C-alpha positions, -999 to 999 in steps of 0.1 A, spaced: -110 -55 464 -76 -54 446 -71 -18 457 -77 -27 494 -54 -56 491 -25 -35 477 -31 -7 501 -39 -26 532 -3 -36 542 6 -1 554 6 8 591 -9 43 584 -42 48 567 -57 80 554 -91 88 569 -116 115 562 -133 125 595 -164 148 595 -176 163 627 -193 193 643 -203 210 675 -234 196 691 -265 216 681 -277 240 708 -305 266 711 -280 294 703 -265 275 674 -291 250 659 -270 245 627 -233 244 637 -205 245 612 -194 211 599 -156 204 598 -139 179 575 -103 168 581 -80 142 565 -58 125 590 -34 95 591 -39 69 617 -37 32 624 -74 27 627 -108 46 628 -107 51 666 -73 67 665 -84 88 635 -113 102 655 -90 109 684 -66 128 661 -95 148 646 -105 160 681 -69 168 689 -66 192 659 -102 206 661 -96 215 698 -65 235 687 -82 252 657 -118 258 669 -136 259 702 -149 224 698 -139 194 719 -151 158 721 -174 164 751 -195 190 732 -191 177 697 -201 148 675 -186 127 647 -208 126 616 -187 101 595 -153 84 593 -142 71 559 -110 55 548 -96 71 516 -80 48 490 -57 56 461 -73 58 427 -43 43 409 -23 22 434 -1 6 408 14 37 391 44 55 405 39 91 416 59 119 433 44 131 465 51 164 484 44 165 521 44 197 542 50 187 578 54 204 612 74 185 638 88 189 673 124 182 678 146 185 709 151 222 703 117 234 692 90 233 664 101 232 627 83 233 594 96 211 566 88 200 530 96 164 520 93 146 487 88 109 482 83 85 452 57 58 458 27 42 443 3 53 471 1 83 494 0 59 524 33 45 513 48 80 511 35 88 546 50 55 558 84 66 543 79 100 560 74 86 595 104 63 591 126 91 578 116 115 605 123 88 631 157 80 618 170 114 606 154 137 632 147 113 661 111 124 659 82 102 672 48 99 656 31 120 682 55 149 675 47 150 637 18 170 622 11 166 585 -1 200 572 -6 192 535 1 166 509 1 169 471 10 149 440 39 168 425 45 167 387 80 158 376 88 193 365 81 207 400 102 183 420 127 201 442 147 174 460 177 157 443 168 123 458 135 124 438 149 141 407 175 113 401 147 89 394 128 111 369 151 102 340 131 81 315 162 62 304 173 53 339 190 19 342 199 -2 372 230 -24 369 227 -61 378 256 -64 403 251 -100 414 243 -127 388 244 -163 396 241 -189 368 213 -212 378 209 -248 365 185 -252 336 167 -281 351 163 -298 385 184 -328 374 215 -306 369 211 -290 404 238 -303 428 245 -294 464 283 -292 459 302 -278 430 337 -286 418 345 -248 414 332 -216 430 307 -197 408 317 -164 394 292 -137 404 311 -106 394 298 -91 362 326 -65 356 
């Protein structure tokens, strides 16, 4: 229940969709296909499954069946990890392949960052992005400098704005005689 609560606030959820071609006389035991997709809900995950399966194999929704749809949750949603995402996207000039790295506690959070970054930096909509592969990347294998700057074990963040607060409610006043000093340097 705690894992669902922590991971339920994201727009994109990871689903495992399992489907196959309908059994026929020629093919009584068709091949079963399993795919991991990101979608907002189960219905959109099924739709995305058929979209990719139609491109990869000669199976479409009219002559296929969904066997199961399961949401995948993170095993450790409270520990920070480095995620690598291989993505294919359509820009105004054509199709491009890209590798992105993100630091997050969950893969859903990293994918959320991906969609926001692709929208802002590349003006790329959700429908134009295809996630090829994702992986948890160890600290030694991180490539991007934006990720590498946080891998230092002795990293410190300065406290730039510090306001002295009253020790009790009785000492709190709406107006002060002098302006507070917030600069710490």
